[in-house]
N, C-alpha and C positions, 0 to 999 in steps of 0.2 A: 429553459427556465430552471433555475436552481430552487430546490425546495429548501427545507430548513437547514441552515448552516450551524454546525456545532463547533464552537471555538474551544480549543484545548491550549495548554500552555505553549506547546511547540508548533501549533499550526491550526488547521481547520479541516473538517470533514463535511460532506454533504452527499445527498442522493441527487444525481443530476437527472434531467429529463430523458436521458438515454438509458436509464435504469442501471447505471454504474455508480457505485459508491466511490467517491473521490476523496483523496487525502493529500494535502499539500503541507510540507514542512516550511515553517518560516525560515528565512535565510539566517545562517550562522548558528543554528541551534545544535546543541549536543543532546542526543536522545538517550535518556536513561531508562532503566526498567520501570520506574514510577511513571515516566512520561508515556511509555507504550501501554501500560496498564490503563491509563486514562484514555488513550486512543482507542483501545479495544472496547472499553465501556461505551464510549461515544459511538463507535461502529455498531455495537449491539443495539443501542438506543435508536439509531437510524434505521437499521434493517428490520426491526420489529418482527423477528422470527421468520423472515423471508430470506431467501438466498439470492444474493446479487454478486456480480463480478466486482472486484476491488482493484482500483487504480491508485497506487501510491506514488506521489512525486516527491522524492527525497533529494532532489538536486541541491536544495538549500541547506541540507544537514551538514554540519561541520563534522560530527562523528555520531556513531550509533554503537552503544555498548554491546558486547557479545550476548549478555543476558537479555537485553532488549530485543535483539534480532531473534534469539531462540524463542522468547515468549510470544512475540507477535506472529512468528511462523506457525506456532502451535495453536494460537488462540483466535485468529481471524477465521470466521465461518463464511466462506464465499464459494461461488462456483468456479472461479479462477482468480489468479492474482497476478497483476502486472505492476512492476516497479520501474519508474523512470529514474535513471541514474545520469550523472553529469558527463560521462565520456565513454567512448567506445572501449577503452581499456577497462573501466569499471564494469561495463556490460559484459565483456569477455570473461573477466575474473569472476564476477558474480554468477554467470551462467555455469562456469566450471564448478563452482562451489555447490550450486543447486543440483548438479548431476549426482553429487555424492550424498546429499541430504534430501532424499526424495520426500515429497509431500503427497498427501492424499488428493490434493487438488492440483490442476495444472498451474505452474508458476513460470514466469519468464521476465527477464529484464530487458528494458528498451532505453534508447536515448531519444526517442521521438514519441511525443504524446499521441500524435495521429496514428502511428503504427500500433502503439499499445491499445488505443481505443478500438481500432479495427480488429485486432486479435481478440480482445475481450468480448466484442459483440457476437462472436461465435459461441459464447457460453451463456447467452441470455436465455 
């Protein structure tokens, strides 16, 4: 059962019944800094000062600005963060970058929503 869905310009967010906050980008969107600021505000509205794992499905994104990536990486307050990307090459390159930009929370990229969800359930 999906609880409240919050629509933003570039997609939607919701707290699912598995206690994971999910975010899906609409196909073909360019994510700017202003867009991710809106996403983070929606995320904070949903979480209501609780800590949940975060699952972001960015397969539909056409591009994400560097500033947007940096902002969202520093601003999402979660127990762990999983991002679904569109290809194994994107996953490999993204995981390589994550190794050099350590976060205070566990982060990982996936090409499968099921695998990402299984991994995040370890952080509930």
